[in-house]
C-alpha positions as CSV (number, residue, x, y, z in Angstrom):
1,M,-32.0,-7.5,-24.4
2,A,-31.7,-6.0,-20.9
3,V,-33.4,-2.6,-20.5
4,D,-31.4,0.1,-18.9
5,P,-32.9,1.3,-15.7
6,R,-32.3,4.7,-14.0
7,I,-29.3,4.3,-11.8
8,T,-27.9,6.9,-9.5
9,A,-24.3,6.7,-8.4
10,V,-23.5,8.3,-5.0
11,T,-19.9,9.1,-4.0
12,C,-17.9,11.3,-1.6
13,V,-14.7,13.0,-2.8
14,K,-11.8,15.0,-1.5
15,N,-9.0,16.0,-3.9
16,E,-9.9,13.5,-6.6
17,G,-9.9,16.0,-9.5
18,P,-7.6,14.1,-11.8
19,F,-9.7,11.0,-11.6
20,L,-13.3,12.3,-11.9
21,L,-13.7,12.3,-15.6
22,E,-12.6,8.7,-16.0
23,W,-14.9,7.5,-13.3
24,I,-17.9,9.4,-14.7
25,A,-17.1,8.2,-18.3
26,Y,-16.7,4.6,-17.2
27,H,-19.9,4.6,-15.2
28,Q,-21.9,6.2,-18.0
29,L,-20.7,3.4,-20.2
30,V,-21.9,0.7,-17.8
31,G,-25.3,2.3,-17.4
32,V,-25.2,4.9,-14.6
33,T,-27.7,7.7,-15.6
34,D,-27.2,10.1,-12.7
35,F,-24.4,11.1,-10.3
36,L,-24.6,12.7,-6.9
37,F,-21.2,13.9,-5.6
38,Y,-20.5,15.2,-2.2
39,S,-17.2,17.0,-1.7
40,N,-15.3,18.4,1.3
41,D,-12.1,20.4,1.9
42,C,-10.8,20.3,-1.7
43,D,-7.7,22.3,-2.7
44,D,-7.0,20.7,-6.1
45,G,-9.9,22.0,-8.1
46,T,-12.2,19.0,-7.5
47,D,-15.1,21.2,-6.4
48,D,-14.6,23.6,-9.3
49,L,-14.7,20.7,-11.8
50,L,-17.8,19.2,-10.2
51,D,-19.5,22.6,-10.3
52,A,-18.8,22.9,-14.0
53,L,-20.1,19.4,-14.7
54,A,-23.2,20.2,-12.6
55,A,-23.8,23.4,-14.6
56,R,-24.1,21.2,-17.7
57,G,-26.4,18.6,-16.0
58,I,-23.8,15.9,-16.1
59,V,-23.7,15.4,-12.3
60,Q,-25.2,16.9,-9.2
61,H,-22.7,18.3,-6.7
62,L,-23.3,19.2,-3.0
63,P,-21.0,20.2,-0.2
64,N,-20.7,17.3,2.3
65,P,-23.1,18.0,5.2
66,A,-21.0,16.4,7.8
67,E,-20.4,18.4,10.9
68,G,-17.9,16.0,12.4
69,R,-15.5,13.6,10.7
70,N,-18.0,10.9,9.6
71,Y,-18.2,12.3,6.1
72,Q,-19.4,9.3,4.2
73,M,-22.2,8.2,6.5
74,E,-23.6,11.7,7.0
75,A,-23.5,12.2,3.2
76,L,-25.4,9.0,2.7
77,R,-28.1,10.0,5.2
78,D,-28.5,13.2,3.2
79,A,-28.4,11.4,-0.1
80,K,-31.5,9.3,0.8
81,L,-33.5,12.5,0.9
82,Q,-32.3,13.8,-2.5
83,P,-34.7,13.4,-5.4
84,V,-31.9,12.0,-7.7
85,V,-31.6,9.1,-5.3
86,A,-35.2,8.8,-4.1
87,Q,-36.5,8.7,-7.7
88,A,-33.9,6.3,-9.1
89,D,-34.6,2.7,-10.0
90,W,-31.3,1.6,-8.5
91,V,-28.6,3.3,-6.3
92,W,-24.9,2.5,-6.6
93,V,-22.7,3.7,-3.6
94,A,-19.0,3.6,-4.5
95,D,-15.8,5.5,-4.4
96,V,-13.9,7.1,-7.3
97,D,-11.2,4.4,-7.2
98,E,-13.8,1.6,-7.7
99,F,-15.0,0.3,-11.0
100,P,-17.6,-2.5,-11.5
101,N,-16.2,-4.9,-14.0
102,I,-19.3,-6.7,-15.5
103,H,-18.6,-9.9,-17.3
104,V,-22.0,-10.7,-18.9
105,G,-23.9,-9.4,-21.9
106,N,-22.8,-6.0,-23.0
107,H,-21.0,-5.4,-19.7
108,R,-23.6,-3.0,-18.3
109,F,-25.4,-2.9,-15.0
110,A,-28.6,-3.9,-16.9
111,D,-27.0,-7.1,-18.0
112,L,-25.8,-7.8,-14.4
113,I,-29.3,-7.2,-13.0
114,E,-30.9,-9.5,-15.6
115,A,-28.3,-12.2,-15.0
116,C,-28.9,-12.1,-11.3
117,G,-32.7,-12.4,-11.7
118,D,-33.6,-8.8,-10.9
119,P,-33.1,-9.0,-7.1
120,Q,-33.5,-6.1,-4.7
121,A,-29.8,-5.8,-4.1
122,I,-26.5,-7.1,-5.6
123,S,-23.2,-7.0,-3.7
124,L,-19.9,-7.2,-5.6
125,N,-16.6,-8.4,-4.0
126,F,-13.6,-6.2,-4.3
127,Q,-10.5,-7.2,-6.3
128,F,-7.6,-5.0,-5.1
129,F,-5.3,-3.9,-7.9
130,A,-1.6,-3.6,-7.1
131,N,0.7,-0.6,-7.7
132,D,3.0,-3.2,-9.5
133,G,6.0,-0.9,-9.6
134,V,4.3,2.2,-11.2
135,D,6.0,5.2,-9.7
136,T,4.9,8.1,-11.9
137,Y,1.5,9.6,-12.0
138,E,0.2,9.8,-15.6
139,D,-2.9,11.7,-16.8
140,A,-4.3,8.6,-18.4
141,P,-7.2,6.2,-17.5
142,V,-6.3,4.2,-14.3
143,I,-8.0,1.1,-15.6
144,G,-5.4,0.9,-18.4
145,Q,-2.4,1.2,-16.1
146,F,-2.8,-1.6,-13.6
147,R,-3.6,-5.2,-14.4
148,R,-2.2,-7.2,-11.5
149,S,-4.0,-8.1,-8.2
150,H,-4.2,-10.7,-5.4
151,N,-5.9,-14.0,-6.1
152,P,-9.5,-12.6,-6.3
153,D,-10.8,-15.5,-4.2
154,L,-8.4,-14.7,-1.3
155,W,-7.1,-11.5,0.2
156,C,-4.4,-11.4,2.9
157,G,-5.3,-15.0,3.6
158,E,-9.0,-14.2,4.1
159,A,-11.7,-15.9,2.1
160,A,-14.2,-13.2,2.9
161,I,-13.6,-9.9,0.9
162,E,-15.4,-6.6,1.3
163,V,-18.2,-5.6,-1.1
164,K,-20.0,-2.6,-2.5
165,S,-23.7,-2.8,-3.4
166,L,-26.3,-1.9,-6.0
167,V,-29.7,-1.3,-4.4
168,R,-33.1,-1.4,-6.0
169,N,-35.7,1.2,-5.0
170,D,-38.0,-1.3,-3.4
171,F,-35.4,-2.6,-1.0
172,P,-36.8,-2.4,2.6
173,L,-34.2,0.3,3.4
174,Q,-33.4,1.4,6.9
175,Y,-30.3,3.3,5.7
176,Y,-27.5,3.1,3.1
177,G,-24.1,1.9,4.4
178,A,-20.9,2.6,2.5
179,H,-20.6,-1.1,1.6
180,R,-24.1,-2.4,1.8
181,P,-27.7,-1.3,2.6
182,F,-29.2,-2.2,5.9
183,A,-32.8,-3.5,5.9
184,K,-35.6,-2.6,8.3
185,P,-36.0,-5.4,10.8
186,K,-39.4,-6.5,9.4
187,G,-38.0,-6.5,5.8
188,K,-35.0,-8.8,6.4
189,A,-36.8,-12.0,6.0
190,K,-38.2,-11.2,2.6
191,V,-35.4,-9.3,0.9
192,V,-33.9,-10.8,-2.3
193,W,-30.2,-10.1,-2.4
194,T,-27.5,-11.7,-4.5
195,D,-23.8,-11.8,-4.9
196,G,-22.0,-11.2,-8.3
197,S,-23.0,-14.7,-9.5
198,G,-26.7,-14.3,-8.8
199,R,-26.5,-16.5,-5.7
200,A,-28.3,-15.5,-2.4
201,V,-25.8,-13.7,-0.2
202,P,-25.0,-15.5,3.0
203,H,-27.7,-15.2,5.6
204,K,-25.5,-13.7,8.3
205,F,-24.3,-11.0,5.9
206,L,-27.9,-10.2,4.9
207,V,-29.1,-9.8,8.5
208,A,-25.7,-8.2,9.7
209,A,-25.6,-10.8,12.5
210,N,-21.8,-11.3,12.6
211,P,-19.6,-8.2,13.1
212,R,-16.8,-9.7,11.0
213,R,-19.3,-10.3,8.1
214,I,-21.3,-7.1,8.1
215,R,-19.6,-5.8,4.9
216,R,-17.9,-8.9,3.5
217,F,-18.5,-12.5,2.5
218,P,-16.5,-15.2,0.7
219,A,-15.5,-14.2,-2.8
220,A,-14.9,-17.7,-4.2
221,G,-17.7,-18.4,-6.7
222,A,-19.3,-15.0,-6.2
223,R,-17.8,-13.2,-9.2
224,D,-19.2,-15.1,-12.3
225,F,-21.2,-12.0,-13.5
226,A,-19.2,-9.1,-12.0
227,T,-16.2,-8.1,-9.9
228,L,-15.5,-4.7,-8.3
229,N,-12.0,-3.5,-9.4
230,H,-10.5,-1.4,-6.6
231,Y,-7.5,0.8,-7.5
232,A,-6.7,1.9,-3.9
233,L,-3.0,2.5,-4.6
234,R,-2.7,3.7,-8.2
235,S,0.8,5.2,-8.8
236,L,3.3,5.8,-6.0
237,D,3.0,9.5,-6.8
238,S,-0.8,9.4,-6.3
239,Y,-0.6,7.3,-3.2
240,L,1.7,9.8,-1.5
241,V,-0.8,12.6,-2.4
242,K,-3.6,10.4,-1.1
243,N,-1.7,9.8,2.1
244,D,-1.1,13.5,2.7
245,R,-4.8,14.1,2.0
246,G,-5.8,11.7,4.8
247,D,-3.1,12.7,7.3
248,V,-1.2,15.9,7.1
249,N,0.7,15.7,10.3
250,R,3.5,13.1,10.2
251,E,6.2,14.8,12.2
252,N,8.0,12.5,14.7
253,R,5.8,9.6,13.8
254,A,6.7,6.4,12.0
255,F,4.9,5.6,8.7
256,D,2.9,2.3,8.7
257,D,3.0,0.6,5.3
258,T,0.4,-2.0,6.2
259,Y,-2.4,-0.5,4.0
260,W,-0.1,-0.5,1.0
261,R,1.3,-4.0,1.5
262,E,-2.2,-5.5,2.0
263,R,-3.2,-4.1,-1.4
264,N,0.0,-4.5,-3.4
265,D,-0.1,-8.2,-4.0
266,P,0.6,-8.7,-7.8
267,A,0.1,-12.5,-7.8
268,W,-2.8,-12.5,-10.4
269,E,-3.2,-10.8,-13.8
270,D,-6.6,-9.6,-14.9
271,A,-6.9,-7.2,-17.8
272,S,-10.5,-7.9,-18.6
273,I,-11.7,-4.4,-17.7
274,M,-9.4,-2.9,-20.4
275,R,-12.1,-3.9,-23.0
276,H,-13.7,-0.5,-22.1
277,L,-10.5,1.6,-22.7
278,P,-11.3,2.9,-26.2
279,D,-14.8,4.0,-25.2
280,V,-13.7,5.5,-21.9
281,R,-11.1,7.6,-23.7
282,A,-13.6,8.8,-26.2
283,R,-16.1,9.7,-23.5
284,M,-13.4,11.5,-21.5
285,D,-12.5,13.5,-24.6
286,A,-16.2,14.4,-25.1
287,L,-16.5,15.6,-21.5
288,K,-13.3,17.7,-21.8
289,A,-14.7,19.4,-24.9
290,E,-17.6,20.7,-22.8
291,G,-16.8,24.4,-22.2
292,E,-14.1,24.9,-19.5
293,I,-14.2,21.2,-18.3
294,G,-11.0,20.3,-20.1
295,A,-9.1,23.2,-18.6
296,L,-10.4,22.5,-15.1
297,H,-9.3,18.8,-15.5
298,D,-5.9,20.0,-16.6
299,A,-5.7,22.4,-13.6
300,S,-6.5,19.5,-11.2
301,V,-3.8,17.4,-12.8
302,A,-1.3,20.2,-12.4
303,A,-2.3,20.6,-8.8
304,H,-1.9,16.9,-8.2
305,R,1.7,17.0,-9.6
306,A,2.5,20.1,-7.7
307,K,1.4,18.5,-4.4
308,R,3.6,15.5,-5.3
309,D,6.6,17.8,-5.9
310,A,6.0,19.6,-2.6
311,L,5.7,16.4,-0.7
312,M,9.0,15.1,-2.1
313,Q,10.8,18.1,-0.7
314,Q,10.0,16.7,2.7
315,P,12.4,14.1,4.1
316,A,9.6,12.2,5.7
317,Y,7.9,11.7,2.4
318,R,11.1,10.8,0.6
319,E,11.6,8.1,3.2
320,M,8.0,7.0,2.8
321,A,8.5,6.6,-0.9
322,D,11.7,4.6,-0.4
323,Q,10.0,2.4,2.2
324,L,7.1,1.6,-0.1
325,R,9.3,0.8,-3.1
326,A,11.3,-1.6,-0.9
327,A,8.3,-3.2,0.8
328,S,7.6,-6.9,0.5
329,L,5.0,-7.9,-2.1
330,L,3.6,-10.3,0.4
331,P,0.8,-9.0,2.6
332,P,1.9,-8.7,6.3
333,Q,-0.6,-11.5,7.3
334,E,0.9,-13.9,4.8
335,E,4.5,-13.0,5.8
336,A,3.5,-13.7,9.5
337,M,2.1,-17.0,8.6
338,L,5.3,-18.0,6.7
339,R,7.4,-16.9,9.6
340,K,5.3,-19.0,12.0
341,L,5.7,-22.0,9.8
342,G,9.4,-21.5,9.5
343,L,9.2,-20.9,5.7
344,W,10.1,-17.2,5.5
345,E,13.7,-17.7,4.8
346,E,12.8,-19.8,1.7
347,V,10.6,-17.1,0.3
348,A,12.6,-13.9,1.3
């Protein structure tokens, strides 16, 4: 049986309060032992909830040290110096909408590490889960609400799909990137680094030689042991709130639906991660029962809904919602290809 190592998850958040407990509960289930959260500019109670979790030793929470807008990279530079990272056996850098779906053994990181032969790094390809017509935000686990995605071997006509990475403490680390570690020049030739099937990652990816392949490689055949489920859209309500979080000034500017369309391809059904739902719900309930954590979670949910309601009072956001509901389910790149081939009228 695989032995659970000490694994620290590092993530950056802004206004993710309603989704924190699910992400923590899920990652505890798959073997994460420690959490380091960096937060910035939150107004939905995210920082209050993280402080309460930190007071009980469930996570560590720090303000993002970024002085400019490069929040993630500055946080990762700081994280490397934190004992919870430096003393871990493995480090997992991911976002709160990303869930490692491990297919082997007991579906834990330890089983993935064993299946891959205990390498120094493992990179998992994204599988982007579509909104699939879900308009309304629900205070329920995200992994139970969305089951459709693009063909996991192809995304927007590309064979290479982005990754996130699990990094062992003896990796010859120069610095952590958001998607993959970067090795010191003298360590590149010796590093043992696999994909989610235990195969060596492509050499050009390993050495970061090709700018188009620095954080991606072909997903076909790379997901036998694990996939990274990415719920970048969630409900339409939550996507509107996320959009406002990232860009609060939309006056006199057209909305670009490219990001949504690229990730809202429902061609494939995959409900395998839902095997964890009963345990995730139970762990979330246990977390909510810790002092004021349940009340703080509820407050962040209320803030999320209130932000949604405020946005929908604005004509620009009502138009945005209508545009997204009406958007083609084909990614823009695939639609362009069909138009070029003269086949668009047959599909439209």
